[in-house]
C-alpha positions in Angstrom: -36.2 -37.9 -40.2 -39.6 -37.3 -42.3 -42.7 -39.5 -41.0 -42.5 -40.2 -45.4 -39.1 -41.1 -45.1 -39.8 -43.2 -42.0 -42.9 -45.0 -44.3 -40.4 -45.5 -47.0 -37.2 -47.3 -44.8 -40.4 -49.6 -43.3 -42.6 -50.3 -45.9 -45.7 -48.7 -44.7 -48.1 -45.9 -45.4 -47.3 -42.5 -44.9 -51.0 -41.9 -43.5 -50.2 -45.3 -41.0 -47.3 -43.7 -39.6 -49.2 -40.5 -38.5 -51.7 -42.7 -37.0 -49.4 -45.0 -34.9 -47.7 -41.5 -34.0 -51.1 -39.5 -33.2 -51.9 -42.7 -30.9 -48.4 -42.3 -29.3 -47.4 -45.9 -30.3 -44.1 -44.6 -32.1 -42.6 -42.2 -30.8 -42.8 -38.7 -33.5 -43.1 -35.0 -32.5 -45.0 -32.8 -34.7 -43.1 -29.5 -36.1 -45.1 -27.2 -37.2 -46.7 -29.7 -40.3 -44.7 -32.2 -40.4 -44.4 -35.1 -38.5 -40.8 -36.3 -37.6 -39.6 -39.8 -36.2 -36.5 -40.7 -34.4 -33.9 -42.7 -36.9 -32.9 -45.0 -34.2 -36.2 -46.3 -33.7 -36.5 -47.2 -37.5 -32.8 -48.2 -37.8 -34.2 -51.0 -34.5 -37.1 -51.6 -36.6 -35.7 -52.7 -38.9 -32.8 -54.1 -37.7 -35.7 -55.8 -34.8 -34.2 -53.8 -31.9 -37.3 -52.6 -30.5 -37.1 -53.7 -27.0 -35.4 -51.2 -26.6 -38.1 -48.2 -26.5 -40.2 -48.5 -23.4 -43.5 -46.8 -22.1 -42.4 -43.1 -21.0 -44.4 -41.8 -17.9 -46.5 -40.1 -20.4 -47.4 -42.7 -22.9 -44.9 -41.9 -25.5 -42.1 -43.9 -26.3 -38.5 -43.3 -24.6 -35.0 -45.0 -26.1 -33.0 -47.3 -23.3 -29.7 -48.1 -24.7 -29.0 -51.7 -24.2 -26.4 -52.4 -21.1 -22.7 -52.1 -21.7 -21.5 -55.5 -20.3 -18.7 -57.1 -20.2 -19.5 -59.6 -22.5 -20.7 -57.4 -25.2 -17.0 -55.7 -25.8 -15.5 -57.1 -27.9 -12.4 -59.0 -26.3 -8.5 -58.0 -26.8 -6.6 -61.2 -28.7 -3.8 -59.6 -29.0 -2.9 -61.1 -24.9 -2.1 -57.2 -24.3 -2.8 -56.3 -20.8 
């Protein structure tokens, strides 16, 4: 999503997000004159799951999806085996 759209959803100014992108405090890439922010990152920030994003080898943030465990899977309540 564009940086401008991300700023609207996060109720921040586009300039604030641009500064964060330049300093690699948020994951973003620049394509021509436009900054793009991963949609999943914005969704995680809104839902309070920013811990899914950790620093990568180059100082940028990378997405690390939560591990799937047997506790996180829906349980079969029909008794089928």
